[in-house]
N, C-alpha and C positions, 0 to 999 in steps of 0.2 A: 234326861235322854232326848227330849224334843229339841233342846237347845243344841245338843251335840249334832243331831241330824241337820239342823239349820246351818251349822258351821260347815258341815260336809257339803250341803247343797250350795253354799256360797262358793266353795272351792271348785265345784263342778268336776270331780275326778273322772266322771264318764267321758269328759272331753279330752282327757289325757291320751285316749286312743289315737288322736291325731298325731301325737308326738312319736308314735311308732315309726313314722317316716325317718326318724333318726337312725333306725337300724337298717334302712334300705342299702346304703353303701356297703355295709359289712356283709349283708346277705348276698348281694349281687357280685361281690368281689370273691365269694367263695370262702370267706373267713368266719362264717357264723358260728362255727364250732371251736373257734379260737377263744378260749376262756378269758385271756387277758384283754383282748380287744373287745370282747362282749361286755366285760365289766366296765371298760372305758365308755362304751356306748350307753350302758345303763346309767352311769354317772351323769352323762350328758342328758339322757332322758329325764332323770329326776330333776336336774337343774332347770331344764326347759319347762317341765310340768309345774314347778314351783313359780317360775316367772309367769307362766300362763295363768295360773290361779290368782296371782297378784293382779294381773290385768283384768280378770273376770270381776274381781272385787271392785276395782276402779270403775269398770263399765257399769256395774249395778248401782254404784254410788252416783255416778254422773247421770244415768238414765232413770233414776228412781221415779221421777214424776211421770215420765212417759210409760214406764213399766206398769204403774198403777192403773193406767187406762187400757192396758193390753189384756185380752181375755186369758192368756196363759202366763205371761210374764208377771202378772200381778201376784202370782203365788211365790215369786222369788223371795228369799229371806228378808232383804232390805225393803222391797216394795210392800211386803205384807207386815212390816214392823216386827218381825221375829228377831231381827238383829238391827241394832242402831247404826247410824252412819259413822259415828265415832268408833265403834267397835270394828266396823268393816275397814276403816282406815288402818287400825292397828293390825288386823289380819293381813291386809294388803302389804304393809311394811314387813311383817314377819315372814311372809312368803317370799318377798324380794330378798330379804336377808338370808333366808334359807337357800335360795338359788345361788347367791354369791358365795356363801359359805361352802356349799357342796362342791362348787368348782374350785375354790381356793384350796381346799384340803384334800380333794380326791381326784382332781383332773390332771395331775402331773404337769408335764412340760407344756401341755396345751391349755392350761388354765386361763391365761390371759387372752389367747385367741378366741376361746369359747366365751369368755366374758364379753369380749367385743361383739361377737356375733349375737349372743342372746341379748346383750344390751341394745343392739341395733333393733332386734325384734321388739324389745320392750318399748323403746322410744317410738318406733313406727306404729305400734298398736295403741299407745297412749294418744298419739296424734290422730289415729283412726277414730278412737272413741270421742275425741273432742271435736274434730273438724272433718277429717277425710271421708268418714262414712256418709257424710251429707252429699257427697258428689257422686253421681251415678257413673258406673263403669270403673272409676277410680277406686271405689270401695271394694269391688270384687278383685281388682288387680292387687290391692294391698293384701287381701286374704290369701290370694294365690302365692304372692311373694313370701308370705309367712311359711307356707309349706315348703317352698324352695329353700328357705333359710334352715328349716328343720333338717333337710337332707344335707345341706352344707355343714351344719353342726355335726352330723353323724360322720361325714367325711373327715372333718377336722379332728374330731375326737380320736379317730382311728388312723389318721394320716393316710387315708385312702384318696387318691386322685379321682374326682368324679368324671364320668363320661358325660358328653353333651346330651345323650339320650335320657339319662335319669333326670336331669334338670328339666328338659323339655317336657317329658311325660308327666312329671310331678306338677309342673305349672299348668299344663292343659287340663289334667284331671281335677285339680283344685278349682280351676276356673269354671269347669262344667258344674261341679257341686255348688259353687257359690251362686251361679246364675239360677240353678234349680231352687236354691233357698230363697232367692229374690222373687221367684215365681210364686212361692207359697205366701210371701208377704203381700204380693199384689192381690191374690185371691182373698186373703184375709181382709184387705182394705176394701175390695169390691163387695164383700159379703156383709161387713160390719160397719164400714166407714171409719174404723180405727186405723190410724197411721202407725204402722210398726216402726217406721223410720222416716226421717225428714225428706228423703229423696224419692219416696215411693211414687210421686206424681210423674216422675221422669222414666218410669218403667210401665210397660203394659204387657198383657199376655201374648199378643201377636209378636211383639219384638222379642220377648224372652223365648218363645217357642222356636223362633227362627234362629236365634243365637245358640240355643241348646242343640238344635239340629246340626248347625254348622260345626260347633265345637266337638260334639260327639263323633261326627264324621271324621274330623281331623285327628281326634284321639285314636280312633280305630285304624286309620290309614298310617299314622305315625307309628303305632305299635307294630303293625304288620311289617313296615319298613325296618323297624328295629330288630324284629325277630329274624329277618332274612339278611341283615347286614353282614358282610364278610367279617368285619371286626368282631361282631357279637358271636358269630359261629366259631371263629378262632378262639375267642376268649373262653367260651364254655366248652370248646372242643366237641361240639354237637351240632348237627344240622336239624335237630328236632325242637328247637326253641319255638318255632312257629306253632306248635301244637297248643301252646299256652294261650294263643289268640282266642280260642273258643271260649275260654272262661271270661276274658275281657269283653268279648262281643256280647255274650249272654248277660253279663253283669251290667253293662251299660244299657242294653235294651230293657232289662228289668227295672233299672233306676228310672229310665224314661217313663216306663209304665206307672211306677209308683208316683212319679212327679206329675205326669199329664193326666192319667186316668183316675188315680186315687187322690191326687192333690195332697200328698203327705210328705213333702220334701222340706218341711220347716226345720228339721234337725237331721242333717246328714249323718251325724254320729249315731243317733238312735236308729236310723234306718240300717246302717251297716252292722249294728249290734243285734237288731231284732228281726230283720227280714231274712227268713230262712233261705230264700233263693239266692240272695246276694251273699249271705254267709257261706253257702255251699260253693259259690263261684270263687270267693276269696280263698277258701280252704283248698279247693281244687287247684287253683292257680299256684298257691304256695307249695303244695305237695308236688305238682308237676315240675316246678322250677327246682325244688329241693332235689328231686331225683336226677334232673338234668345236670345240676351244678355239682352235687355232692356224691352221687352214686354212679 
């Protein structure tokens, strides 16, 4: 049983929540209740999740020595010797094979386009694990581009043309979360002397606080502009999209509080899953948009 739990931890299924961005084009296009398109999106979601788990395996293999010195990452399956490196390589290959197989057999006419997109994500993140994450700013841009690729995959799977707004907002939000995570790394380094990543010396709290302030401001302004855009009002046939701004504003303020006051931004996924205030904002935002688009 413990071995099985270790394999699950290696795959990091809780991180699959990030891949929910695949469903955004379908949701905003007003087709979320279309069963056929929803299934195509779900296929893309599964394929992306398998590819992501394969990359997590590689990351844990490549960073095993550094993880063993980290106060939290030392508990990961490979770093704690619960799973051998050889076994991890096998799991990595099987996950990659599962991703390709899911697309080949279930993605229909979009299979090759989706393979190219997810393949690009895969190569980009392998490069990130090996080299790119050592370069400050470049590392967070790569993470943000990964979220944009998720949205593009969702649009490709359903043949929905993406608006510039969804791409811009996805990139900005991911950039905000990535810099918040770097802030947690800096605090860990300042408190323990442990280097969570090679480029940690090129970040500091003053810089990250200012960057997060700038990006959060841009996100809020961009979202307000989005909600009052004539094209958006026409698309949703509603002038009340701006009401959803309140959930975005409160959610970002709460995330800033968690990051700056409580210094708990090390895992954005866990914050989104466990923080009741942020979960309430997300649920409220989804419900309000659902009412505007579908009812």
